[in-house]
C-alpha positions in Angstrom: 0.0 0.0 0.0 1.5 3.4 -1.0 2.2 5.8 1.8 1.6 9.6 1.4 3.0 12.4 3.6 0.9 15.5 3.8 2.8 18.6 5.0 0.0 21.2 5.4 -0.7 23.6 8.3 -4.4 24.3 7.4 -6.2 21.8 9.5 -9.3 21.6 7.3 -7.3 21.0 4.1 -5.1 18.4 5.8 -8.0 16.5 7.3 -9.9 16.6 3.9 -6.8 15.2 2.0 -6.2 12.6 4.6 -9.8 11.4 4.5 -10.0 11.3 0.7 -6.6 9.5 0.3 -7.4 6.9 2.9 -10.7 6.3 1.1 -8.6 5.6 -2.0 -6.6 3.0 -0.2 -3.5 5.0 0.6 -1.7 5.0 4.0 -1.4 8.7 5.1 0.7 10.6 7.6 0.6 14.3 8.3 2.7 17.1 9.5 1.5 20.7 10.3 4.8 22.5 10.0 7.9 22.5 7.7 10.5 21.3 10.2 8.4 18.4 11.4 7.5 17.5 7.8 11.1 17.6 6.7 12.2 15.3 9.6 9.5 12.8 8.7 10.3 12.9 5.0 14.0 12.2 5.7 13.5 9.6 8.4 10.8 7.6 6.7 10.1 6.4 3.1 7.1 7.8 1.4 5.8 7.2 -2.1 4.8 10.9 -2.6 4.8 14.1 -0.5 2.0 16.7 -0.8 3.8 19.9 0.3 2.1 23.2 1.1 4.2 26.3 0.1 3.3 28.6 3.0 4.3 26.7 6.2 5.4 27.7 9.7 9.0 26.7 10.7 10.3 26.1 7.2 8.4 27.1 4.0 7.7 24.6 1.4 10.5 25.8 -0.9 13.1 25.3 1.8 11.7 21.9 2.8 11.9 20.8 -0.9 15.4 22.2 -1.3 16.7 20.5 1.8 15.0 17.2 1.1 16.4 17.0 -2.4 20.0 16.9 -1.0 19.3 13.5 0.6 16.2 12.0 -1.1 14.4 11.8 -4.4 10.9 11.3 -3.0 8.3 12.7 -5.5 6.8 16.0 -4.3 3.6 17.7 -5.4 3.5 21.3 -4.2 0.1 22.6 -3.1 -0.3 26.4 -2.7 -2.7 29.3 -3.0 0.0 31.3 -4.7 -0.3 30.7 -8.4 2.1 33.1 -10.1 4.5 31.9 -12.7 7.5 32.7 -10.5 6.1 30.7 -7.6 5.6 27.6 -9.9 9.1 28.0 -11.4 10.7 28.4 -7.9 9.0 25.3 -6.6 10.0 23.2 -9.7 13.5 24.6 -9.7 14.0 23.5 -6.1 13.0 19.9 -6.8 9.2 19.7 -6.9 7.8 17.1 -9.4 4.5 18.9 -9.9 2.6 22.0 -8.8 -1.1 22.2 -8.0 -2.7 25.6 -7.1 -5.5 25.8 -4.5 -8.4 25.3 -4.7 -8.2 22.1 -6.6 -10.4 19.1 -7.3 -9.4 15.9 -5.5 -9.8 14.0 -8.8 -7.0 16.1 -10.4 -4.7 15.5 -7.5 -5.3 11.8 -7.7 -4.6 11.9 -11.4 -1.3 13.7 -10.9 -0.3 11.2 -8.3 -1.1 8.3 -10.7 1.1 9.9 -13.3 4.0 10.0 -10.8 3.5 6.4 -9.7 3.4 5.2 -13.3 6.6 7.1 -14.1 8.3 5.5 -11.2 7.1 2.1 -12.2 8.5 2.6 -15.7 11.9 3.7 -14.3 12.0 0.7 -12.0 11.1 -1.6 -14.9 13.9 -0.2 -17.0 16.4 -0.7 -14.2 15.4 -4.3 -13.4 15.7 -7.3 -15.7 14.0 -9.8 -13.3 11.9 -10.0 -10.2 12.1 -12.8 -7.6 9.9 -14.0 -4.8 10.4 -17.3 -3.0 10.9 -19.9 -5.7 9.6 -17.6 -8.4 11.7 -15.7 -10.9 10.0 -13.4 -13.4 12.0 -12.3 -16.5 10.9 -8.8 -17.4 12.4 -9.0 -20.9 11.1 -12.5 -22.0 8.0 -12.1 -19.8 8.5 -15.8 -18.7 8.0 -17.1 -15.2 10.3 -19.7 -13.8 9.6 -21.9 -10.8 12.2 -24.4 -9.7 13.6 -24.7 -13.2 10.1 -25.0 -14.7 9.1 -22.4 -17.3 5.6 -21.1 -17.0 4.1 -19.0 -19.8 1.9 -16.1 -18.9 -0.7 -14.1 -20.9 0.0 -10.3 -21.1 -2.5 -9.5 -18.3 -1.2 -12.4 -16.1 2.3 -11.0 -16.5 1.3 -7.5 -15.7 -0.7 -8.6 -12.7 2.1 -10.8 -11.3 4.9 -8.3 -12.0 2.9 -5.6 -10.1 2.4 -7.9 -7.2 6.2 -8.7 -7.2 7.1 -5.0 -7.3 4.9 -4.4 -4.3 5.9 -7.2 -1.9 4.2 -6.8 1.5 1.9 -4.1 0.2 -1.8 -4.8 0.2 -3.2 -3.9 -3.2 -6.9 -3.2 -3.5 -8.9 -4.5 -6.5 -9.5 -0.9 -7.6 -5.7 -0.2 -7.5 -5.0 -3.4 -9.5 -7.7 -2.5 -12.1 -6.3 1.1 -12.4 -2.8 -0.2 -13.0 -3.6 -3.0 -15.4 -6.7 -1.9 -17.3 -6.7 1.8 -16.5 -10.0 3.8 -16.2 -10.4 3.9 -20.0 -11.8 0.4 -20.0 -15.0 -0.6 -18.2 -14.0 -3.7 -16.3 -15.7 -5.2 -13.2 -13.5 -5.6 -10.1 -14.2 -9.3 -10.0 -12.0 -9.8 -13.1 -9.1 -9.4 -10.7 -10.3 -12.5 -8.8 -10.5 -14.4 -12.0 -6.9 -13.6 -13.0 -5.6 -14.4 -9.5 -7.2 -17.8 -9.8 -5.5 -18.3 -13.2 -2.2 -17.4 -11.7 -2.6 -19.7 -8.7 -3.5 -22.5 -11.1 -0.4 -21.9 -13.2 1.8 -21.9 -10.2 0.5 -25.4 -9.6 0.5 -25.5 -5.8 -1.7 -27.3 -3.3 -1.9 -24.3 -1.0 -3.6 -21.7 -3.2 -2.4 -18.7 -1.0 1.2 -19.8 -0.8 2.2 -16.8 -3.0 -0.8 -14.5 -3.5 -2.8 -14.1 -0.3 -6.3 -12.8 -0.1 -7.0 -9.8 2.2 -10.7 -10.3 2.8 -12.8 -7.4 1.7 -9.8 -5.4 0.4 -7.7 -7.2 -2.2 -4.5 -9.2 -2.4 -0.9 -9.2 -1.2 2.3 -11.1 -1.8 3.8 -11.3 1.7 7.2 -12.4 2.7 
């Protein structure tokens, strides 16, 4: 499950973002001043940081600048200031994106998805294979090996299994899996994920069906070490 850090001193906005993001299946942590937020961002690993520009302690530009000296965590800057110079300053100091207030939560979620997909592409380009227990998935040939046995996968089975193997120990909701594999451009029911998980379990040819992909009842699935 992806973890989001919100650094925002306006309580109403922070609570609204936290509620909406948790509803979407994200894990959320918050900080209400720049120094606390910077400390959390350095000490913990987050998948994206939502950073307000005007903050007590340290402003968002300074938080961004200092964080970039030690980490590459994606940052979306949120601010009521929407001048060109403000946007340029935020991007020049390491922000990945800039969203002026007020904004629609749907737009923020879409911008986060763009960042996550870009990260996934970068990770895929850097890795040639993924491993989990006795499984080895070759990202170039798209073949799965299990104890020297080669298992062929369909395109969707490969995409589903590789996404699981890139997110070991993260619970992935059915909606998150649908979004990644089919995108919102295609009308697909969430139970199609259950069908493909059954296909994968059958191909893995194991007596214990949840030895690799475990069901999290009412939520989705996880590959857990």
